[in-house]
C-alpha atoms as an extended CHARMM CRD file, in Angstrom:
* protein
*
        55  EXT
         1         1  UNK       CA            100.4390000000       73.0530000000       72.0980000000  PROA      1               0.0000000000
         2         2  UNK       CA             97.2660000000       75.0410000000       71.5540000000  PROA      2               0.0000000000
         3         3  UNK       CA             94.8510000000       75.3900000000       74.4440000000  PROA      3               0.0000000000
         4         4  UNK       CA             97.3640000000       74.6100000000       77.1590000000  PROA      4               0.0000000000
         5         5  UNK       CA             96.9170000000       77.0200000000       80.0940000000  PROA      5               0.0000000000
         6         6  UNK       CA             99.8410000000       79.2100000000       81.0780000000  PROA      6               0.0000000000
         7         7  UNK       CA            101.0130000000       78.7400000000       84.6610000000  PROA      7               0.0000000000
         8         8  UNK       CA            101.8930000000       82.0690000000       86.2420000000  PROA      8               0.0000000000
         9         9  UNK       CA            104.4680000000       82.3300000000       88.9810000000  PROA      9               0.0000000000
        10        10  UNK       CA            103.2400000000       83.1520000000       92.4690000000  PROA      10              0.0000000000
        11        11  UNK       CA            104.9340000000       86.5620000000       92.1720000000  PROA      11              0.0000000000
        12        12  UNK       CA            103.0520000000       87.2710000000       88.9300000000  PROA      12              0.0000000000
        13        13  UNK       CA             99.7760000000       86.2760000000       90.5730000000  PROA      13              0.0000000000
        14        14  UNK       CA            100.6350000000       88.5430000000       93.5220000000  PROA      14              0.0000000000
        15        15  UNK       CA            101.1760000000       91.5030000000       91.1800000000  PROA      15              0.0000000000
        16        16  UNK       CA             97.8290000000       90.8510000000       89.4800000000  PROA      16              0.0000000000
        17        17  UNK       CA             96.0650000000       90.8840000000       92.8580000000  PROA      17              0.0000000000
        18        18  UNK       CA             97.8140000000       94.1390000000       93.7920000000  PROA      18              0.0000000000
        19        19  UNK       CA             96.6430000000       95.6160000000       90.4770000000  PROA      19              0.0000000000
        20        20  UNK       CA             93.0460000000       94.5360000000       91.1740000000  PROA      20              0.0000000000
        21        21  UNK       CA             93.1580000000       96.0200000000       94.6700000000  PROA      21              0.0000000000
        22        22  UNK       CA             94.5300000000       99.2470000000       93.1970000000  PROA      22              0.0000000000
        23        23  UNK       CA             91.5130000000       99.3740000000       90.8710000000  PROA      23              0.0000000000
        24        24  UNK       CA             89.3550000000       99.3170000000       94.0140000000  PROA      24              0.0000000000
        25        25  UNK       CA             91.3810000000      102.2720000000       95.3200000000  PROA      25              0.0000000000
        26        26  UNK       CA             93.2840000000      100.1950000000       97.8650000000  PROA      26              0.0000000000
        27        27  UNK       CA             97.0090000000      100.8720000000       98.0480000000  PROA      27              0.0000000000
        28        28  UNK       CA             97.7700000000       99.8690000000      101.6150000000  PROA      28              0.0000000000
        29        29  UNK       CA             96.2780000000       97.9640000000      104.5330000000  PROA      29              0.0000000000
        30        30  UNK       CA             94.1890000000       99.5960000000      107.2380000000  PROA      30              0.0000000000
        31        31  UNK       CA             97.3990000000       99.6200000000      109.3050000000  PROA      31              0.0000000000
        32        32  UNK       CA             99.2330000000      101.6140000000      106.6230000000  PROA      32              0.0000000000
        33        33  UNK       CA            101.2950000000       98.6590000000      105.4010000000  PROA      33              0.0000000000
        34        34  UNK       CA            102.1030000000       98.7230000000      101.6690000000  PROA      34              0.0000000000
        35        35  UNK       CA            100.5190000000       95.9410000000       99.6150000000  PROA      35              0.0000000000
        36        36  UNK       CA            103.8870000000       94.9400000000       98.1420000000  PROA      36              0.0000000000
        37        37  UNK       CA            105.0720000000       93.8560000000      101.6010000000  PROA      37              0.0000000000
        38        38  UNK       CA            102.2100000000       91.3940000000      102.0980000000  PROA      38              0.0000000000
        39        39  UNK       CA            102.3530000000       87.7330000000      101.1950000000  PROA      39              0.0000000000
        40        40  UNK       CA            100.2450000000       86.1750000000       98.4530000000  PROA      40              0.0000000000
        41        41  UNK       CA             97.6150000000       84.6900000000      100.7570000000  PROA      41              0.0000000000
        42        42  UNK       CA             97.0960000000       87.9350000000      102.6850000000  PROA      42              0.0000000000
        43        43  UNK       CA             96.5680000000       89.7660000000       99.4030000000  PROA      43              0.0000000000
        44        44  UNK       CA             94.2220000000       87.0780000000       98.1360000000  PROA      44              0.0000000000
        45        45  UNK       CA             92.1900000000       87.3800000000      101.3310000000  PROA      45              0.0000000000
        46        46  UNK       CA             91.9920000000       91.1740000000      100.9900000000  PROA      46              0.0000000000
        47        47  UNK       CA             90.8030000000       90.8310000000       97.4000000000  PROA      47              0.0000000000
        48        48  UNK       CA             88.1620000000       88.2540000000       98.3300000000  PROA      48              0.0000000000
        49        49  UNK       CA             86.8160000000       90.5340000000      101.0770000000  PROA      49              0.0000000000
        50        50  UNK       CA             86.6710000000       93.5150000000       98.7140000000  PROA      50              0.0000000000
        51        51  UNK       CA             84.8630000000       91.5360000000       96.0430000000  PROA      51              0.0000000000
        52        52  UNK       CA             82.3550000000       90.2700000000       98.6410000000  PROA      52              0.0000000000
        53        53  UNK       CA             81.7360000000       93.7950000000       99.9160000000  PROA      53              0.0000000000
        54        54  UNK       CA             81.2160000000       95.1810000000       96.4290000000  PROA      54              0.0000000000
        55        55  UNK       CA             78.9400000000       92.4400000000       95.0960000000  PROA      55              0.0000000000
């Protein structure tokens, strides 16, 4: 079906957020924790804060 949106898995969405944070130069938390160890909502929060700071 044309025009039907693709539903990404939560893990795929998590990897996209990590990629976006990497573009901002962020590879770990302020505590030194690697982004890959964080859950989806923690990453989403980090990304939202970075976008707010940079806008």
